C-alpha angles and dihedrals in degrees: 000000000000116000106320095332123099111210110209124205108249129189092223088073091075091051089052090052089052091051092050094050100040101038097038094196097317091117137024117238115238112196107196132180145106121317121275098021094117104266096138093042095053092045092054093043089052092048092049095050103034104040138054090234140350142193119215114203108192105196091193090071106013122136120254087243092063095040092052092055088078094057088082121020098166090117108049092175089062092046093053093044091052093048092050091049096046095046095035091228126129115225121213122206111257089352101075136068132205116210120208100200117196087004091177088076091065107037092178090063089056091047089052091061091087091061096036092053092046089053086057097196096120141014122251132211121186127192127192144150109249099231092060095035090063097038094049095041098061095100100042136077105258109225116239089202093086131109105207120212123186116216125199136187115284111291122224094269092051088048091054089048089053089056091051095256116133096154105066102067096048087050091051093045091052092048092048094049092048092042092234128156113230100216130253100277095048092043093053091053092046091051092050090049091049093048087055088058090048090054099043098032128196103289105123092223092056093044090048091050090053094049093047099043109017083216124125093205090062089048091050092050090053090051093047089055090054093047089051089053091050092049089051089052091051087064087066089057095046124358092197089078096244095122091051091048091051091051096046091051096055097101093045091048094051093045090058089062092216124163093252143359106294099222093182093060093050095043116025114243092358124132131209095238091058096054101043091115094049091050091048091052091048089053091048089052088064091224089112136034118221125206111197126203111253105213094198108017112214137134091290094057093164090060092065098040115140106209094195093054108065145134121221126215132178114253090234122043092206088062089046091059091051092045090052091057096035093122089075118073090237127009096245120239088238091064091051091047092052092046090049092052093042091242102121111114094216113106100253097190091114092055090056090046090053094051092048089052090050094049094047092048093047090053089057102262123135113226124245134161135186138210130202121196119234115248090262089049100228099099134037140220109225131203106203096210137006118197131188109249115189105298094343140042133260122209122218125203116191124212123184090207140038089271108134104192111120111178092150091053091049094050092047093049091047092052096044100027095143092054100050123104104166134006116216132190111185112202144144100268133083124288119280139155119216134164093349094309122115112216104207123193108232093246090063095057091102090070097059 
């Protein structure tokens, strides 16, 4: 902790080190992602520890004097002299970095990257939220000299690190690799720990609120602030309010357990085919995760993607919990307590489905699902997620309980038997393997 800020250990730091060493100033690093996931914090921490000096230009609160410097960059010597004078920081050739924070707010600074990188005196790191980056960049020449890095909310391992726990994940990884159950007592503790992550989520503000206060109301307030920011951002995608309506309806949509997102129930008289572009921009903003129906699941899942049949998840399950109880002024501590202890009567299957989507997406997998009609054609078997697995595919069925029936998994594997590598059922009990199916406790999803 420095001052009032808690600096969390993030995996992206190692990727940034790799960029610095391999690219050696030949590209700028653009860290993109949703707002409030820690982009600015990690950029400044990296600059402080890996360079002799740095200048951070925050375009969300920069002076007109600094912003105007990028209107004409024909004289880079003048630009660097002015920046050093204004920020009272000395820059050292090949030993300093300049951070363009919230770069989308000054498109000309992003356009200047081409010339700044070519000059090669200093390194450059840009941060920006994707909605605004795209909207504000329409009238500029996008530099090709950028290494783009997607950043997500804190994953479960980063969350455990934040709580001072470095032992749990290596234990889980070892058990997963050796296909070993952990035993009832250990499993119960691990499930309680994981439900805490589901409730708080991976937004640094929410995690920080929990560490500082140990109070779920403070955590919930932090998450509500973030949701309000996201909803404001959705207005930049679509000022008619449709993007906001789609986002707010995510918990209700998932709780209905329908075969796809029912656009007409979230936005009256609207149809999926008319909002494909809005949905795509929401996905690009990284505030939501989309699972698309794969009409003929095979190794090339993207080739059979149906863009009008999709399921929508929040990018952070902690935000999902708050969104689900948004009708109350504050999500009462009692609700959090009951969720934490697995005592809430609500069917929480959709919360588990959301966190599985988040984990799979954070580990770099695109999300697909598949449905198979019953023989009589009125109902469907549904596989929650299908992932590519070497030269084949592996289906995943999610259960919010210890219930081990898997009719959907069986039907899918029967229909596509020659394409299947592994069969996974993710649930809330200990690890086991039985009749060719791997029963994975939810906290081991990250290893798939």
